[in-house]
C-alpha positions in Angstrom: -3.4 23.8 15.8 -2.9 27.5 14.3 -0.5 29.5 13.0 1.5 31.8 15.1 0.5 34.3 13.4 -3.1 36.0 12.2 -3.4 37.9 8.8 -5.7 40.3 8.3 -9.0 39.2 7.4 -8.1 35.6 8.5 -10.1 34.1 11.7 -9.8 31.0 14.2 -13.2 29.3 14.1 -14.4 25.9 15.7 -14.6 23.1 12.8 -18.2 22.6 13.8 -19.2 25.6 13.3 -18.5 26.1 9.7 -19.7 22.3 8.4 -21.9 19.6 9.4 -19.4 16.4 10.8 -21.4 12.9 10.5 -21.2 9.3 9.8 -23.1 7.0 8.0 -26.6 4.8 8.5 -24.8 1.4 9.6 -24.3 -1.2 7.5 -24.0 -4.9 9.1 -22.2 -7.8 7.1 -25.3 -9.4 6.4 -26.4 -6.7 4.1 -23.6 -7.0 2.1 -24.2 -8.3 -1.6 -21.9 -9.7 -4.3 -22.5 -6.8 -6.7 -24.6 -3.4 -6.6 -23.5 0.2 -4.9 -19.7 0.1 -4.2 -19.1 0.1 -0.2 -16.1 2.0 0.8 -13.9 1.8 4.3 -10.5 3.3 4.8 -9.2 1.3 2.6 -10.5 2.4 -0.7 -10.6 6.4 0.0 -6.6 5.9 1.0 -6.2 4.2 -2.5 -8.5 6.7 -4.5 -6.4 9.5 -2.6 -3.4 7.4 -3.8 -4.3 8.1 -7.4 -4.7 4.4 -7.6 -7.5 2.0 -9.3 -10.0 1.5 -6.8 -11.9 -1.8 -6.9 -14.6 -2.5 -4.2 -14.7 -5.5 -2.4 -18.0 -5.0 -1.0 -21.4 -3.9 -2.2 -25.0 -2.6 -1.0 -27.8 -3.4 -3.2 -29.3 -0.3 -5.3 -32.8 -0.7 -3.8 -30.5 -0.4 0.3 -29.0 2.5 -1.5 -31.8 4.4 -2.6 -34.0 4.0 0.7 -30.4 5.5 2.6 -30.3 8.2 0.1 -34.3 9.2 0.9 -33.6 8.8 4.5 -30.3 9.7 5.6 -28.8 11.0 2.0 -25.6 10.0 0.9 -22.3 11.8 -0.2 -22.5 14.1 -2.9 -20.4 16.3 -5.4 -17.9 18.4 -3.3 -18.2 16.9 0.2 -15.6 15.2 2.2 -14.3 12.2 3.9 -11.5 11.8 6.2 -10.6 8.1 7.3 -11.0 8.2 11.4 -9.7 4.7 12.3 -6.6 3.0 11.9 -4.7 5.2 9.1 -6.1 8.3 10.5 -6.9 11.8 8.6 -6.7 11.0 4.8 -9.5 12.9 3.3 -11.2 12.8 0.1 -13.0 15.2 -1.9 -16.2 13.2 -3.1 -16.5 13.6 -7.1 -19.4 12.9 -9.4 -20.0 9.3 -8.1 -22.4 6.9 -6.5 -21.0 4.9 -3.6 -21.8 4.7 0.4 -19.4 4.2 3.2 -18.6 2.4 6.5 -20.0 4.1 9.7 -16.9 5.0 12.5 -14.5 3.8 9.3 -14.9 7.2 7.3 -16.3 10.8 9.0 -18.4 12.3 6.7 -18.3 16.5 6.1 -21.2 18.2 4.3 -23.5 21.3 4.3 -20.6 24.0 4.5 -20.8 27.7 5.7 -17.8 29.9 5.6 -15.2 27.2 4.4 -14.8 25.5 0.8 -14.3 21.6 0.8 -11.1 21.4 -1.3 -9.7 24.2 1.5 -10.3 21.8 4.4 -9.0 19.1 2.0 -5.6 20.9 2.0 -5.5 21.8 5.4 -6.0 18.3 6.8 -2.9 17.5 4.2 -1.0 20.3 5.5 1.2 20.0 8.6 -1.2 22.3 10.4 -4.2 19.8 10.0 -2.1 16.4 10.6 -0.8 17.9 14.1 -4.5 19.2 15.5 -5.6 15.8 14.2 -2.7 14.2 16.7 -3.9 16.0 19.5 -7.4 14.2 19.3 -6.5 10.8 18.3 -7.9 8.4 20.9 -7.1 4.5 21.7 -3.4 2.9 21.6 -4.2 -0.4 19.6 -6.9 1.0 17.5 -6.3 4.6 17.0 -9.4 6.6 16.5 -10.9 10.3 16.1 -14.2 11.3 17.0 -16.6 13.5 15.6 -17.0 15.1 18.5 -13.6 16.2 18.8 -13.6 17.2 15.4 -16.6 19.4 15.9 -14.3 21.8 18.9 -11.1 21.5 16.7 -9.6 25.0 15.9 -8.7 26.2 12.1 -7.5 29.2 10.9 -9.1 30.3 7.9 -9.0 33.2 5.1 -12.4 35.1 3.8 -13.9 32.7 1.2 -11.8 34.7 -2.0 -8.6 33.8 -0.4 -9.6 30.5 0.1 -10.4 29.9 -3.6 -7.3 31.9 -4.4 -5.4 29.2 -2.2 -7.4 26.5 -3.7 -6.6 27.6 -7.1 -2.7 27.2 -6.9 -2.7 23.7 -5.2 -5.8 22.6 -7.6 -3.9 23.2 -10.5 -1.2 21.4 -9.3 -3.4 18.2 -8.2 -4.7 18.6 -11.8 -1.4 17.6 -13.2 -0.4 15.0 -10.6 -3.8 13.5 -11.5 -3.4 13.9 -15.6 -0.4 12.0 -15.1 -1.6 9.0 -12.6 -4.3 8.7 -15.6 -1.5 8.6 -18.6 0.2 5.8 -16.3 -2.6 3.8 -16.1 -3.3 3.7 -20.0 0.7 3.2 -20.2 0.5 0.1 -17.8 -3.2 -1.3 -19.5 -0.6 -1.0 -22.5 1.8 -2.9 -21.4 -0.7 -5.4 -20.1 -2.1 -6.0 -23.7 1.6 -6.7 -25.0 2.3 -9.1 -22.2 -1.1 -11.3 -23.1 -0.6 -10.8 -26.9 3.3 -12.6 -26.0 1.7 -15.3 -24.4 -0.9 -15.6 -26.9 1.9 -16.2 -29.3 4.0 -18.5 -27.5 1.6 -20.9 -25.7 1.2 -24.0 -26.9 4.4 -24.8 -28.3 7.2 -22.0 -28.0 7.4 -21.5 -24.0 9.5 -23.0 -21.3 8.3 -23.8 -17.7 10.8 -22.6 -15.1 10.6 -22.3 -11.5 11.0 -18.6 -10.3 13.8 -19.7 -7.7 15.6 -21.5 -10.7 16.3 -18.1 -12.8 16.4 -15.6 -10.2 18.1 -15.2 -6.6 14.9 -14.9 -4.6 15.5 -12.9 -1.0 13.3 -11.7 1.8 13.3 -9.0 3.5 13.8 -8.4 7.4 12.7 -6.0 10.1 14.6 -5.0 13.1 13.1 -5.2 16.8 10.3 -2.9 16.8 10.9 -2.1 20.4 14.2 -1.1 19.6 13.6 2.5 17.7 17.2 2.9 17.4 17.2 1.2 14.3 14.1 2.9 12.4 14.8 6.2 10.8 12.5 8.8 9.1 15.9 10.4 7.5 16.6 10.5 3.6 20.9 9.9 4.6 19.6 6.5 5.7 18.4 3.6 3.4 14.6 3.3 2.5 12.9 0.2 3.7 9.4 -0.9 2.0 6.6 -1.9 3.4 3.2 -3.6 2.4 1.8 -0.3 2.5 4.9 1.4 0.8 4.2 -0.8 -2.4 0.5 -0.2 -2.0 0.7 3.4 -2.7 3.9 3.5 -5.0 2.8 2.9 -8.0 5.0 0.9 -10.7 8.0 2.3 -9.6 8.7 2.8 -5.8 10.5 5.8 -5.2 9.8 6.8 -1.9 8.9 4.7 1.8 7.8 6.0 5.0 10.8 4.5 7.0 14.3 4.0 6.8 16.6 1.6 8.4 20.2 2.8 9.8 23.6 1.3 8.0 23.8 0.0 11.9 21.0 -1.9 11.8 21.8 -3.4 8.2 24.8 -4.7 9.4 24.0 -6.2 12.8 20.7 -7.7 11.7 22.1 -8.8 8.2 19.2 -7.2 6.1 19.5 -8.3 2.5 20.0 -5.4 0.1 17.7 -4.8 -3.0 19.3 -3.5 -6.1 18.1 -0.9 -8.3 15.7 -1.9 -11.1 14.6 -5.4 -8.9 11.2 -6.6 -8.8 9.6 -7.0 -5.6 6.2 -8.9 -4.3 4.3 -9.1 -1.3 3.6 -12.8 0.0 2.3 -12.0 3.2 -0.9 -10.6 4.9 -1.3 -8.7 1.5 -0.9 -11.0 -1.6 0.2 -10.2 -4.8 1.6 -5.9 -4.8 4.5 -6.2 -7.0 6.9 -3.0 -7.5 10.3 -1.8 -9.1 12.7 -0.5 -7.1 14.8 3.0 -8.3 17.5 3.0 -6.1 19.5 0.5 -3.5 16.3 -0.2 -0.8 15.3 -2.7 1.9 12.4 -4.6 3.1 10.2 -6.2 5.7 9.8 -9.9 5.9 6.7 -9.7 3.9 8.2 -8.9 0.8 10.5 -11.0 -1.4 12.7 -9.4 -4.2 14.0 -11.1 -7.3 17.6 -10.7 -8.5 18.5 -11.3 -12.2 21.8 -12.7 -13.5 23.2 -13.1 -17.0 21.5 -16.3 -17.4 17.9 -15.0 -16.5 16.1 -15.5 -19.4 13.3 -12.6 -18.8 13.5 -8.6 -18.1 12.4 -7.0 -15.0 9.0 -5.4 -17.0 8.0 -8.9 -17.9 8.5 -10.1 -14.4 6.6 -7.1 -13.0 3.5 -8.2 -15.0 3.5 -11.8 -14.5 3.5 -11.6 -11.1 1.2 -8.8 -11.1 -1.1 -11.1 -13.1 -0.6 -14.4 -11.1 -3.1 -16.0 -9.6 -2.2 -16.5 -6.2 -5.1 -18.5 -4.8 -3.8 -21.0 -6.9 -1.0 -21.5 -3.9 -3.7 -22.1 -1.2 -7.4 -22.3 -0.8 -8.9 -18.6 -0.9 -9.6 -18.6 3.5 -5.9 -20.1 4.2 -4.0 -17.9 1.2 -2.4 -15.5 3.9 -1.0 -18.6 6.0 -0.6 -20.5 3.2 2.4 -18.3 1.1 5.7 -18.7 2.1 9.3 -18.0 0.5 9.4 -21.7 -0.5 6.1 -21.6 -2.5 7.1 -18.5 -4.0 10.7 -20.0 -5.3 8.5 -22.8 -6.9 6.1 -20.8 -8.7 6.3 -21.7 -12.4 7.0 -18.9 -14.9 6.3 -19.7 -18.5 9.0 -17.9 -20.6 8.2 -17.3 -24.4 10.8 -18.1 -26.6 13.6 -15.5 -27.3 11.7 -14.2 -30.4 8.3 -13.3 -28.4 10.4 -12.1 -25.4 12.9 -9.7 -27.7 9.5 -8.6 -29.3 7.8 -7.8 -26.2 10.9 -5.9 -24.5 11.0 -3.5 -27.4 7.6 -2.8 -27.2 7.0 -2.6 -23.3 10.3 -1.2 -22.0 10.0 2.8 -23.7 6.1 2.2 -21.7 7.8 1.5 -18.5 10.3 4.1 -19.7 7.6 6.8 -19.6 5.6 5.6 -16.9 9.1 6.1 -14.8 9.8 9.6 -16.4 5.6 10.5 -15.2 6.2 8.8 -11.9 9.4 11.2 -11.5 7.4 14.2 -12.6 4.3 13.4 -10.0 6.9 13.1 -7.3 8.1 16.7 -8.1 5.1 17.9 -8.0 3.9 16.8 -5.3 7.1 17.9 -3.0 6.4 21.3 -4.8 2.5 21.0 -3.1 3.9 19.9 0.3 6.3 22.8 0.1 3.7 25.5 -0.7 1.1 23.7 1.7 1.8 25.5 4.9 3.2 28.7 3.6 -0.5 29.2 2.3 -2.8 27.6 4.8 -0.6 29.9 7.4 -1.0 33.1 5.0 2.5 33.0 5.0 2.4 33.4 1.3 -0.6 36.2 1.5 -0.6 38.3 -1.7 -1.6 35.7 -4.3 
């Protein structure tokens, strides 16, 4: 997919003529080890692209990594990876890091000629890149893109100097976004420390064991029939509908969702309303993702929300950190944890509430941190919106004299 006009000096080229596109050496499940070199799939790349902390779940040995590096090569700083199965088209520019990745799951772009990796990264993020990828997707149940199709994809590119100017503008926004993400990681780590201190001061004598269902009103979200598309929307005039995926990419506070539900859907299916400043928790499929709403929202049936009343003896910040650190494996065996968690178990979770003085001290320490976290997330959202506004204009040459 290319723009409707071609500015002076810009060219339409096949992607395969500009960069070497390949996969990785296949790694079998039996070759995974308990620790070693991180082994990434789409999941980890999506997390890294979202600015979230990435903890690899799979590893290969250092010895195997060195053999692969010698014989096949491994991703280097400046190379690009693209998610190619399931969630299609999420790009990631490799930093100075050591890892390997799953074949077929991620596609590897290297050996650049006439195009900068960062420019291609932004092109994939733009509407032009997304539309181009949508035309080459194969499969209905499990969507995928092939290396051959990527090689034959057309892309409109300016001269290298112009690419570098475009990258400079967009990278300055991304650098600010990344810095804010790093600040938020530090703020959340500090909040975790205060949370642990609150418990170390209270455990043993000065805390109460209460059930979550006793101190909060717990409701579960709902999904209208998926085959009836009239209930779903992408318009911000409708009500934001939280999914597990949204929780995975939102950070502490939830500002945006991929989908919305219409007011008609809310009435017809009696979908519970989630008030502003409410803690939500995923308890099916992916267990333990936590967030705080920033406005009236909705959720699907895999997400519980906890509404406070005047008698709730804790703050939303305390509950957020408690649920984030809770050992959900204690509710069922590791192998059956997905099936084991249900709304009754959520209501029966024991929460150890410190005495009032410890809780007041915690709130005094942590509330300013969460306020700053929220402020930073607002700035991130605004910068991302500005980037989305500039992307198509820069990628098409509409903004030319820069």
